[in-house]
C-alpha positions in Angstrom: -31.0 -12.7 4.5 -30.0 -13.2 0.7 -28.9 -10.5 -1.3 -31.1 -9.4 -4.3 -30.1 -10.8 -7.7 -29.1 -7.5 -8.7 -26.6 -7.1 -6.1 -25.3 -10.6 -6.6 -24.6 -10.0 -10.3 -22.9 -6.4 -9.7 -20.8 -7.8 -6.9 -19.8 -11.0 -8.5 -16.7 -9.3 -9.8 -15.3 -9.0 -6.3 -15.3 -12.7 -5.7 -13.6 -13.7 -8.8 -9.9 -14.2 -9.6 -8.0 -15.0 -12.9 -7.6 -13.2 -16.3 -10.2 -11.2 -17.6 -11.7 -11.8 -21.1 -10.8 -9.4 -23.8 -13.6 -7.8 -25.9 -16.4 -8.6 -23.5 -16.7 -5.3 -21.8 -15.4 -6.6 -18.5 -12.1 -4.7 -18.3 -13.5 -1.4 -19.2 -16.7 -2.2 -17.0 -14.5 -2.9 -14.0 -12.4 0.3 -14.5 -15.7 2.2 -14.9 -17.0 0.6 -11.8 -13.9 1.4 -9.9 -13.7 5.2 -11.0 -17.6 5.4 -10.3 -17.4 4.2 -6.9 -14.3 6.6 -6.2 -16.2 9.3 -7.7 -19.1 8.9 -5.1 -16.5 8.7 -2.2 -14.6 11.8 -3.6 -17.9 13.7 -3.5 -18.6 12.7 -0.1 -15.1 13.9 0.9 -15.9 17.2 -0.5 -19.2 17.3 1.4 -17.7 16.4 4.6 -13.9 17.2 4.6 -13.6 17.6 8.4 -14.4 14.0 8.8 -13.3 12.3 5.7 -10.0 14.0 4.8 -6.5 13.8 6.3 -5.5 17.1 7.9 -1.8 16.9 6.8 -2.9 16.2 3.0 -5.7 18.8 2.6 -3.3 21.5 3.6 -1.4 20.8 0.4 -4.2 20.1 -1.8 -4.9 22.3 -5.1 -8.7 22.0 -4.8 -9.3 23.3 -8.2 -7.1 20.4 -9.7 -9.0 17.9 -7.7 -12.1 19.0 -9.0 -10.9 18.7 -12.6 -9.5 15.2 -12.0 -12.9 14.2 -10.6 -14.7 15.5 -13.6 -12.4 13.8 -15.9 -12.9 10.4 -13.9 -16.6 10.7 -14.0 -16.4 11.4 -17.9 -14.2 8.6 -18.6 -16.0 6.2 -16.6 -19.4 7.3 -17.9 -18.1 7.0 -21.5 -16.7 3.5 -20.9 -20.2 2.4 -19.2 -22.2 3.8 -22.0 -20.3 2.3 -24.8 -20.5 -1.1 -23.2 -24.2 -0.8 -22.5 -24.8 0.4 -26.1 -23.1 -2.9 -27.4 -24.9 -5.1 -24.5 -21.8 -6.1 -22.8 -21.6 -6.9 -19.2 -24.8 -5.0 -18.6 -25.0 -5.4 -14.8 -21.5 -4.5 -14.2 -21.6 -1.3 -16.5 -25.1 -0.4 -15.5 -24.0 -0.1 -11.9 -21.0 1.9 -13.0 -23.3 4.2 -14.8 -25.6 4.5 -11.9 -22.7 5.4 -9.5 -21.6 8.2 -11.8 -25.2 9.5 -11.9 -25.2 9.3 -8.0 -22.0 11.3 -7.9 -23.4 14.0 -10.3 -26.6 14.1 -8.2 -24.6 14.8 -5.0 -23.1 17.6 -6.6 -20.1 16.2 -8.5 -17.0 18.3 -9.0 -19.1 21.4 -8.2 -19.6 20.7 -4.4 -18.7 23.9 -2.4 -16.4 23.6 0.4 -16.9 25.9 3.4 -14.7 26.6 6.3 -14.6 23.8 8.8 -12.8 22.8 12.0 -9.4 21.4 11.7 -9.5 19.2 14.8 -12.1 16.8 14.3 -11.8 12.9 14.5 -11.4 11.7 10.7 -10.9 8.8 8.5 -8.5 8.9 5.7 -10.9 8.6 2.7 -9.0 11.0 0.5 -5.7 9.2 1.1 -7.3 5.8 0.2 -8.8 7.5 -3.0 -5.5 9.1 -4.0 -3.4 6.4 -3.2 -5.6 3.7 -4.9 -5.6 5.8 -8.1 -2.0 6.6 -8.1 -0.6 3.1 -7.3 -2.9 1.3 -9.5 -2.2 3.5 -12.5 1.6 3.4 -12.1 2.3 -0.2 -10.7 -0.2 -1.9 -13.0 1.3 -0.4 -15.9 4.7 -1.3 -14.7 3.8 -4.9 -14.0 2.3 -5.2 -17.4 5.2 -3.5 -19.3 8.0 -5.6 -17.4 6.4 -8.5 -15.8 8.2 -11.1 -13.8 5.4 -13.7 -14.1 3.8 -12.8 -17.4 0.9 -15.0 -16.8 -0.1 -13.6 -13.5 -3.4 -11.7 -13.7 -4.2 -8.5 -12.1 -7.0 -10.2 -10.3 -4.8 -13.1 -8.9 -5.9 -15.4 -6.1 -6.1 -13.8 -2.8 -6.4 -10.3 -4.2 -9.5 -9.6 -2.2 -7.7 -10.1 1.1 -4.9 -7.9 0.0 -7.4 -5.2 -1.1 -9.3 -5.2 2.2 -5.9 -4.7 4.1 -5.2 -1.7 1.6 -8.5 -0.2 2.5 -8.4 -0.7 6.2 -4.6 0.5 6.4 -5.6 3.7 4.7 -8.8 4.6 6.3 -7.6 4.0 9.9 -4.4 6.5 9.0 -5.9 9.0 11.4 -6.1 6.7 14.4 -2.6 5.1 13.4 -1.1 8.6 13.2 -2.8 9.3 16.6 -1.3 6.3 18.2 2.1 6.4 16.8 2.6 10.2 17.7 1.4 9.3 21.2 3.8 6.4 21.5 6.6 8.5 20.1 6.5 11.4 22.4 5.9 8.9 25.4 8.8 6.4 24.5 11.3 8.7 22.9 10.7 12.2 24.0 13.2 11.9 27.0 15.9 11.0 24.4 15.8 14.2 22.6 19.0 16.2 22.7 19.0 19.7 21.3 22.7 19.8 20.2 22.2 16.5 18.1 19.2 17.8 16.4 20.8 21.1 15.6 23.6 19.1 14.0 21.4 16.8 12.0 19.1 19.6 11.0 22.1 21.7 9.6 23.3 18.9 7.2 23.1 19.4 3.6 19.7 18.1 2.1 21.1 15.1 0.2 23.5 14.1 3.0 20.6 14.3 5.5 18.5 12.2 2.9 21.2 9.4 2.7 21.4 9.6 6.4 17.7 9.4 7.1 17.5 6.3 4.7 20.4 4.7 6.4 19.2 5.2 10.0 15.6 4.1 9.1 16.8 1.0 7.4 18.9 -0.2 10.1 16.0 0.5 12.6 13.7 -1.4 10.2 16.3 -4.3 9.7 16.5 -5.1 13.4 12.8 -4.6 13.9 12.1 -6.8 11.2 14.5 -9.4 12.2 13.0 -9.6 15.6 9.7 -10.3 14.1 11.2 -13.2 12.5 13.1 -14.7 15.5 11.2 -13.9 18.4 8.0 -16.6 18.1 5.5 -14.2 19.8 6.3 -11.4 17.2 6.3 -13.9 14.2 2.6 -14.5 15.0 1.9 -11.1 13.7 4.5 -10.9 10.9 3.4 -14.3 9.5 0.3 -12.3 8.2 2.6 -10.2 5.9 4.3 -13.4 4.7 1.3 -15.4 3.9 0.8 -13.8 0.5 1.5 -16.3 -2.2 1.5 -14.0 -5.0 3.7 -11.0 -5.4 2.4 -7.8 -6.8 1.9 -4.1 -6.1 -0.8 -4.8 -3.7 0.9 -7.6 -1.7 2.6 -5.3 0.6 -0.5 -4.0 2.0 -1.2 -7.3 3.9 0.1 -6.4 7.4 -1.3 -7.1 10.9 -2.1 -3.7 12.6 -0.1 -4.5 15.4 3.1 -4.7 13.2 2.1 -1.6 11.1 1.7 0.5 14.4 5.0 -1.0 16.3 7.1 -0.7 13.2 6.2 3.0 12.4 6.8 3.8 16.1 10.3 2.3 16.2 11.4 3.9 12.9 9.8 7.4 13.1 10.6 7.4 17.0 14.3 7.3 16.0 13.9 9.9 13.3 12.2 12.1 15.8 14.9 11.8 18.4 17.5 12.8 15.7 15.5 15.8 14.4 15.6 15.6 10.8 13.9 18.4 8.9 10.3 18.2 7.6 11.8 18.6 4.0 13.9 15.4 4.5 11.4 13.4 6.2 8.8 14.3 3.6 11.1 13.1 0.8 11.9 10.0 2.9 8.2 9.0 3.2 7.8 9.4 -0.6 10.9 7.0 -1.3 9.9 4.5 1.4 6.3 4.6 0.2 7.2 3.9 -3.5 10.0 1.5 -2.5 7.8 -0.6 -0.4 5.3 -1.2 -3.2 7.7 -1.5 -6.0 9.8 -4.2 -4.1 6.5 -6.4 -3.7 5.6 -5.9 -7.4 5.5 -8.7 -10.0 8.2 -6.7 -11.9 11.6 -7.8 -13.6 14.0 -5.2 -13.2 17.1 -5.0 -15.5 19.7 -7.7 -15.0 22.1 -5.2 -13.9 20.4 -4.8 -10.7 21.4 -8.6 -10.1 25.1 -8.0 -10.4 27.9 -6.3 -8.4 28.0 -3.7 -7.3 24.3 -2.6 -7.4 23.1 -6.1 -6.1 25.1 -5.1 -2.8 23.7 -1.5 -2.8 20.0 -1.2 -3.6 17.0 -3.6 -2.5 15.0 -4.4 -5.5 12.4 -6.8 -6.3 15.0 -9.4 -7.0 16.2 -9.0 -3.4 12.9 -8.7 -1.6 11.0 -11.5 -3.4 13.5 -13.8 -1.9 12.4 -12.5 1.7 9.0 -13.8 0.8 9.8 -17.0 -0.3 8.9 -20.2 1.4 12.0 -22.0 0.1 14.4 -23.2 2.9 17.3 -21.1 1.6 15.2 -18.0 1.9 13.9 -18.3 5.5 14.8 -15.3 7.6 17.0 -13.7 5.0 17.0 -10.4 3.1 15.6 -8.2 6.1 16.7 -4.5 4.5 14.3 -2.2 2.8 16.5 0.2 1.1 20.3 -0.9 1.2 21.1 -4.6 0.6 24.5 -4.2 2.0 23.1 -4.3 5.6 22.0 -7.9 5.0 25.5 -8.7 3.5 27.2 -7.0 6.5 25.1 -8.9 9.1 25.3 -12.2 7.2 21.5 -12.6 6.4 21.7 -12.0 2.7 20.3 -15.1 0.6 22.9 -16.9 -1.0 21.5 -18.3 -4.5 22.3 -18.5 -8.2 18.7 -17.8 -9.1 17.4 -14.3 -9.5 14.0 -15.0 -8.1 12.4 -17.8 -6.0 10.0 -20.2 -7.3 7.4 -20.2 -4.4 6.0 -17.6 -1.9 4.2 -17.8 1.3 4.7 -19.0 4.8 6.2 -22.6 5.1 3.5 -25.0 5.9 0.6 -22.7 4.5 -1.2 -22.5 7.9 -2.4 -18.8 7.5 -6.2 -18.5 7.1 -7.7 -16.3 4.3 -9.5 -13.3 4.9 -8.8 -9.8 6.8 -10.5 -10.5 9.9 -9.3 -14.1 10.5 -5.8 -12.9 9.7 -6.0 -10.1 12.4 -7.1 -12.5 15.0 -4.6 -15.1 13.7 -1.8 -14.3 16.3 -4.3 -14.8 19.2 -5.8 -18.0 18.1 -2.9 -19.9 16.7 -1.7 -22.9 18.4 1.3 -23.6 16.5 
């Protein structure tokens, strides 16, 4: 069954890659369309918070502030769409954006009342997807445009659709992932809990505990990550992550679900055994979330980070981009996520005079495109 012409014209933007033309209403139209779509999803989350929001997040929300953010987003999107329509620029794109804003308003907009609801229902992380997409895109696209590594790389570079699909699925399945991870942690690590050790760790000064949690997590991540490279069966799953041929803020989202779950279980399981406080764990999650996106980004950091002593201390895009290179000197190198000295200690740091590699992806380019085919790849590959 063929899609109607109106649908084809509206969704064509999701099938395109490359730089966007300036002055044609396409850039602002895409922003308006994105904000319009997110507004509809946000209104749905207000209507059904028990099924579409993450319990840990909704306990911390300032609902009044979120309503204002939703209203401002709708006004901005509507203004952009109307301005483009008045000038007859990309009418299908901007017309659809305006229709989404109208739909969000008709559904109640920012005024949707939120009544009491049960807190133990199954859910998908629609709120997490909305907030992270807004925050990450606004912050990291801006950084990539201000200090780009590859200046000619467009926002919608080849393969962005696959990475965006990974981004969506990873966020919407956060509830199921947390359920599986928590069950696995308590089943596999619960017997290792030792109260005196947890009491000592919990009594550490905040910054000492924060450094320790980053170091411990990175050591666990290093060996887990290295195992995914050096054990052929595990590489089948990790190759999905390495198949991205362009590095930007969304490339890190390309992950096989099996790897996502097992890595979280291994790291969070050890942190659970050690008994870090909730405050320290929360800050760690913020840091690892930022660094995971930033180190994949199309960003050129100041040259001082490529010189001693900082090059041995902190993992930056300079360091992590080499890990994603398909050049021979970069294969199975630079595993650390936070502290570069871990790779130097264990002899797995890249040795190159260049700051950045010239090519990314898996050696041989054997990974198929598309989210579903990449999730099936480990079970179908005959290599």
